[in-house]
N, C-alpha and C positions, 0 to 999 in steps of 0.2 A: 212645629218650632223650626225657625229658620236655622240653617247650618252656619255655625260660627266656630272659631277655634276656642275651645273651652279649656282653660288651664285648671279651673276649679268647678266643681258641681255644687249645687245648693246644699246637698247632704254632707259636703266636706267641710262646711264652715259652721260657726256658731250663730245662733239667733238669740236676740235679747229684746226686752221691752222698754220703751221710754213712755213714761206716764206723766202727764201734766195735771193729773187729778182734776179733770174738767168739772166745773160747776155748771149744771144744766139750767136752762131757762125753766123757772118753776121749781127748781130744786134748791138744796142747801149744801153748805160745805160738809155737813155731817153725812149727807147722802153720798157726796163725792168720795169721802174716805171709806165708806162701806163698799162702794164700787171698786175703789182702788185695791182694797184688800181682796175682794172677790176675784178681780182680774189676776192679781199676784198669785193667789192660790191655784187658779186654773193654769196660769203660765208655768208654775212649778210642776204641776201634774203633766202638762203637755211637753215638758223637756226644754223650756227656754233656759238659757245660761244665767242671765242676770236681769234684774228689774231696777231700773233707774228712775228717779224722780227729779224734776227740774225746778230750780229756783226762779220764780217770777214774783214781782211785787206790783201792787195797785192794779191788779187785773181781775175784774169781776168774774171772769170765766175760768180762773185757775186757782186751785185751793192749796197748792204745794209751796206756799211762800216760806213757811217754817220747815224747810226741807229736811233737816236732821231729825225733827220730831216725827215727820211722816215716815222716814226711813225706819225709825224704831218701831213704829206701828206695823209696818209691813213685815219687817224682819221677825217681830214677835208673833205674827200670825202665820208664818211660813216656817219651813224646816230646813230646806237644803238650797234653795235658789239664792244666788248672790244678790245683795240689795245695796244700792248706792245712789250717788248723785250724778245727775246728767244735766246741769252740774251745779255745784256750789260756785257762785260768782264771787271769787276771792276778794276783789277790791271792795266789796260791801262789808267785809269782816276783818277783824284782827286775826292774823294767822294763829295766834295762841288759842283763841276761842274755837276755831275750827279743829285744831289739833285735839283739844279737850273733848269736843263733841264727838268726833269720830273715834277718838281713843275710848270714849265711853261706849259707843256703839260696838266697836270691835271687842271690848271686854264683855259685853252682854251677849254678842253673837259671834264668837270666834271663827275666823276664817271665812266669813260671809260678807264682809263689808268692802265696798269700793268707794274711792274718793275721786270723782271726776270734777275737774276744776275749769272754770271759764273766767275770762277777764272782762266781759261785757257787764253792764249793770243789771240786765234782766228786767229793765223797767225804763220809765222816762227820766229825764234829767232832774226834774223837781223832786221826784221820789228818791232818786239816787242821792240827792243832797240830804234828804230826810234820813236816809239810811247811814250815810257816811259822816254827817255833821261836818266837823272841821278838818277831816282827814285830807280833803282835796284830792283824793286819788282818782285819776282818770284812766287807770289801767296800764299806764306806761311803766309803773314800778312793779308790774306783775312778776317779772323774773325774780326780783328781790323778795317779794312776798312769798313766792313759791319756795325759794331757797330757805327762807325763815321757817315756813311751815314744815318742810321736809326735815329740817334739822331738829324740830321738836320731836319727831318720831324716832330719831336716833338715840342710842343710849347716851347717857351723860358722859361716859368715858370716851365715846367715839368722837365727840366734839370738844374734848378737852375740858369738860366740866362747865357748868353754867349756873347762874343764879336763878334764871327763870326757866321752870320746867313744866311740861305738859303732863299732868297726872290726873286721870289716865291719858295715855298716848305715848309716853316715852318707851322706847324699846319695842314698839309694836310694828308689825309688818303689814301695813295697810296699802294695798295697791293704789298708786296715784296715776290718774289719766289726765291728759290735757285735752280740752275740747276747743273746737274752733269753727269759725265760718269764713276764715280768710287764711292768709299765709303766716301770720305772726306766731300763733300757737303751733302750727305745723312745723315750722323751722325750729322753734324752741323745744318741742317734744323730740324731734329728731336729734338735736344737739345733745340733749340730756339722756337720750336712750330710753324714753318713756313711751308707753302706748298712747296712740292718738285716735280721737274720735271726731269725725267731721260731720257738721250739721248739713248734710245733703238735703234733708227734708225741707229746709227753707232757704238754702243757698246753693242751688244745684249748679249754677254756672262756675262756681269756684271749686267744685269737687275735685276734678282731675288735676288742676294746677296745684292745689294744696296737698293732695296725696303724693304727687311727684316731688314736691318740695320736701315733704316729710321723709320720703324714702331716700332722696339724694342727700339730705342733711343728717341721716341717721348715723349715730356713733354707738357702738355696743356699750352696754353698761352692766352693772351688777343686777339690773332689773330685767333687761332683754338683751339677747345676743343678735336679734334681727328685728326689723320693723314689724309692728303689729298695728294694723289700721282697721278701725271700725267706722262704718258709715251709717248715718241715720237715714231712714226712708219712711215716708208716709205710705201705708198700705191700707186700702179700704177694700176688703174682700167679702164677697157674699156668694150665695149659691147660684145667682144669676147676675149677669153684667148689669142688667137694668136696675136691679135692687142696689148693687154696689154704687152705681152712678148717682142714684138718689141719696143714699147714705152720705156720699162725699160732699153733698151740698152744705152740710153742717160745717165741715172744715172750710169750705169756700166762703161761707158767710162769716166765719170767724176771722179769716184773713182780710176779707173785704172791710169789716168793721175796724180792724187794726189800721189799715191804710187810710181809713177815714178818720182816724184818731178817735174812735168811738167804741172802745172795748166793752163788750157785754157778755153775759153768760152764753154758753154754747146753745145755739138755736136748733130747733127741730128741722129735719130735712124738708126740702120743698121740691115740687115737681120740676121746676125750671128756674135757673138763675137769671134768665134773660130779662125779667122784669126788675131785678134787683141791682144789676151792675151796668155800668156804661161800657162801651167798647174799650175805652182807655183802661178802665178798672179791670176788665176781663183780661186784657193783655198784661197788665201789671201782675195779676194773680198767676197767670200762666207762667210768667218768668220766675216767680217765687216758688210756685208749687209744681214746676215743670217736671220734676222727677217723681212725682206722686204716682203710685201704682194702684189703679182702680179696676176691678173686674171680678170675673168668676175664677174658679179653680185653675182652669187652663190658661186664661189670660194672665193671671197673676204669676203663674209658674213661668211663663215665657218672659214676662217683663222683669221678674226678679233675676232670672238667669242672664238676661241681657245686661242688667245693671251690674251683676257680678263679673261678667266678661269684661265690662268696661272698667270697673274699679279694681278688680282683683283683691277685694277686701278680705280680711281675715274673719270678719264678723259683721253682721247687720243688726242694727237696733231699730225695731219697728215701732212707729208711732201711729195711732189711729184715733182721730178725734171724731167719734161716732156718738150720736145723741142717745140712742137706745142701747142700754147696757147689754141686753142679750145679743143684739146684733154685733156689738163690739166684741163680746166674747167669741162669737162665731167667726168673726174676721181673724182674730188671733189663732183660733183653732185651725182654720183653713191654712194659714201660713205654716203652722206646726206640721200639718199633714204634708204640705208641699215639700218642706225641708226634712221630712222624716226625722224629726227631733227625738222621738222615742226610739233609740237605737236598740 
């Protein structure tokens, strides 16, 4: 490992899991949910801190569209790991509905639920219209929606009484995170003193500017007295680098189909991507997936430490779009070994 100035070691920070509950080519959503619960149970055993599911719609390869429902499924099948959203796309929903859903989850699984919020639609514009109907929200009113949602979690007395109440939800202490891939949510999270999670796994170029903006904007709150930043990172780990690189072609095919506007289920790995992408497409994918970490135990260890040195993150959230479930489990197990999660 090359010599760098390390303020933090991998064993000093928390590691968590981001799951899109991938639907595999030849598989079903039922299969995906079984795999999701299996991964969550293993992640809990290996010492991961939290397990988040992402809201996407009209995506043939992603099963977690009804995110709150899948969170309940995972929380019900695990015992200690925190379970939450990475994230709920708030402009798609009435804040009251989300307050009630997460109030219900927190009532069922006390002290284990996280509410990560984003302002993107998590889908295409036509589907966003189908979700939002006549609300015409384009995400610009996200700060107002966020304030409304957070107020539903406060006691009625704390907000001077109100006619509309979230029950369950009112009076519950559910951690709220802001998620982002640009500076908007970074600055808002800092100003409100909330924890911030950045989508480095698909927006690597914006990572350092957004983290810097978050930290410079941070104002202490009753939630946090200092900034707390989490970064998403794609990690495809295997026992050999050759195997890892082959496994990573499923993720590469997924993004290739997205930029071609042809989303499909997660495809099996291939020996080479050269016959599938053009030089332009390869460059576009490299820009979007440039921070992905692919390799064996030693290679992943070095690259993860380099990424930590660069970001000084407080937590990393690992995503792994791997077709074979056993290989996916092994990838997360290798990261747990690297990070010495079982203290």
